Structures are given as C-alpha cells and as structure tokens.
N, C-alpha and C positions, 0 to 999 in steps of 0.2 A: 503494499499500500505507499504511494507518495501521494502528499500531502503539500499543499502550495500556499503560500502568505503572501499576500500581496505586498510587496514591498516597495512601492511609489512615495510613501509620505505615512508616518505612524511609527506606531508602539510594535512594528511587525518582529522583531527579534524577540521579545518576550512572549509572542506566541509560537514561534518557534521552540523556545524552550519549554513551555505547555506542554509540546505535543514529546518533546525529547522525553517527559518524565511521564507519556503513556507509551512509551518505546515505539514509538511511530517516526520515520522519517520527514521532516519539515524542508521545505526547500523554500528559499524566495525567489517571487517569481517579476520579473522586470520588465520583460516582452510579452506581448498576447500567442506569441508562436508557445511560449512553454507552458501555455494553459494545457496543451494535447497531450501531454506526459503525465498528466495527473489525474487521482481518484478525487479529487475533492479540492477545496481553495475554501480560505481565510481571508476576509476583508476586515483589517483590523480598523482601530481606533484612529483617529486624528484629526483632520481638520474637513469637511466634507467638499464642500467647495472647491478646497485645492485639491482632491482627489480627483472632483470631477474632472479638471481640466486636466489632470496630468492623465490622466485614465483616454481622454478626446485627444490630445495630442500626441499619445502612444499607440492608438487604435485599439484602446482595449475593448468597446463596448459590443461591435459584431462580435468578437472573441468571446467574450463574457453569454451572452446572448446564444451563441453556439453551444457554448461549456453545457449551460442551466436548461437548453432544452433539450440536451442526451440525459441529461438525468440526475448530473453530478450533485453532488451536496456542497451548499456553499452556506458559511458561515459569518454573518456579520457582525462585528460589538463596535456598539457607540455609532461614529461616522459610519462603519461600514451597515448596522442598518437602516441608516438614512438613504444611502446608493438604493439596498434593495427595497424598501420600501414604495407600495402602490403611489402615494401620493407626501409630499413633502409642505410643510407650511413652515414662519416664522424665520425669516422669509421663503415665498414659494419659491421651490428649487427643483432642475429634474432630477431625474432618478429612473433604476432600471426598471422598477415594477414586480418585481420578481416574489414578495411576498401582499400580499392582499390586507395591508394596513395601511395607516393614518399615522405619519410621526413629525411631532413639533419640534425643532432644535432648540438647543440651548434652554430648554424647561425649565431647568433647578436653576438658570443661573449664571453666572462667570465662574471662570477658575476657584474664585476664592469661595464660591459656593459649593463646590464638591465636599463629597463625603464618601461614607464606607458605613455599613450596618448590616448584621444578622439577619439573613435574610434564611426561604427555603427553595429548594431547586428539586423537580420533578424529573430526573435524568436517570437513576438506579435507581427507584424509589425515592422518596421526598426525604431529604437530608438538607440541614443545617449550611447554609455556605453565606461565604463574606461578600458582599456587594461593594464593589467600590463606583461609585458613580463620578464623572469627569464633565464637567457641561454635559451633562448626558440631554438626548432626545427624551421624552415622552412618548408613548404609542397610544395615540387621540384612537383610536378606531382599529377592532380586527375583525375580520373578515369570517364569513360564517367556515369556511374549512381550515382556519388557522386554530393551532390546540396553543392555550398558555401552559407554560412549563412553569414560573416562577410570577410571582405578583409581590409588589410591595404596597401594602395596604387591597387596597380595588384595585390597583392599577398593573396590570400585565406590563412585565421588565424582560421576560423571555418567552418567545413564541415560535413555533413551528410547524408551516405548511410545506407538506410535501419534503422535496429535496434540499430546502429553505430554513435555517434556524437562524434568529436573530436575538440581540441581547442587547438593552439599552446600558450595562453594568460593563466591567471590563474583568471578567472572569484568570485575564493571563496577567493581573497584577495578584493574584494570588498564591499561594503554595497548594493548592489545592487542586487538582488534576481533574475532575469531576467531570465540569461540563466539557472541556477538550475531549472525555472519552467515551463520554455521551456523543460528540461530533465524529469521531473515529467511530463507532460504531454505526452511526449513519452510513459513514464512505462504507464500510463492509458489506452491507445489508444493501447497499446501493451496487456493491461490485456483483454481488451475486443473482442478480436481477436480470434475467433473460434480455438481450441485447433489443 
C-alpha cells in the first residue's frame, strides 16, 4: 500500500510521520502524475486559497478528479476539508466538491483562538481522541449520504462519504495514530474492491 500526502503547502511532514506510526509508507506528492502510483491521498491543513492556487498552477485538479473517480480514498484535514467540500463560505471559494458538505472557513476565529480538547472518534469503536483545532473550518451542512464519525457538541468535526474522509481538526498533531489507521483501513478495503 502506497499513500501520498499532497506536499505543496501545509503540515505534510506530520502526516507522513503519522502514517509511519501505522507502518505504512507515505510519500510527498508534488506533481499530478505522481497520483497514478498511489492507493490513497491525504490533503493536509495549510491555507486553502494558497493550496488552490498552487494546485491550479500545477494542473492538479484534473488529476485529482480522475483519482477520485477511480474510487481511491482521499483524506482532507482542515484546509484539505475545505478543498474537498461541496460548497465553501466565509468568503465563498472554489472547491473540488468530492464530499456533500458545506464548510465555513476560519469559523472558530484567528490563529490565537486555536485550541485543543478531548473528543470521541468512531474509528475502531468509539474512543477518546485529542482534537487540535487551528483556524479550523466548521461543517455547516452534511448531506444525506455522509456519515458523522466525530462531533464537537452537536457539530460534526469528522465525516465520511464513500471514499472521502474529512476532519476539521488536525489528527497529525497528536501521537495517537487512530484516525490515520482508520484511513489506512479505508485504503486497504478500497484496494480489495473489483475494478
């Protein structure tokens, strides 16, 4: 199994370290053609408008659409969630629309309003997990085919639709690999599906 982490901007090195804790090879992805050799992809946090600009300059959008259409799993955290959402607000922004959610950018405030708290994720049974929110988006709407895997109060903070997993928080900033291990299981299950 070979997983890539989009390495145009953001905290990609921490995602690769988290994959290593799951005994999975993670590779930095900087060119669209590198997607062809991958079984799954992580789109990390960072700054969503910068990521969009770089993805456009490097021609990533058509390659990502092909990757998604092939049913290969994609995991987006924070800015990665924004890029994968159906609709984005605050302000409105283009996105890939791979998961039927609406996202609000910077919904918790600026960098100084970042925080961490204990929550519960439903990844291998319900379990406690430290959630780190840094200039995090909020999921404002969840489509009917989307499953909520973690919430903060009444708000979903990690959801899945088919081969797409997104989180508003940063699981790579903890030492607990449970969320990355869940994504690795998604990739393994996808690889077993007939083409």
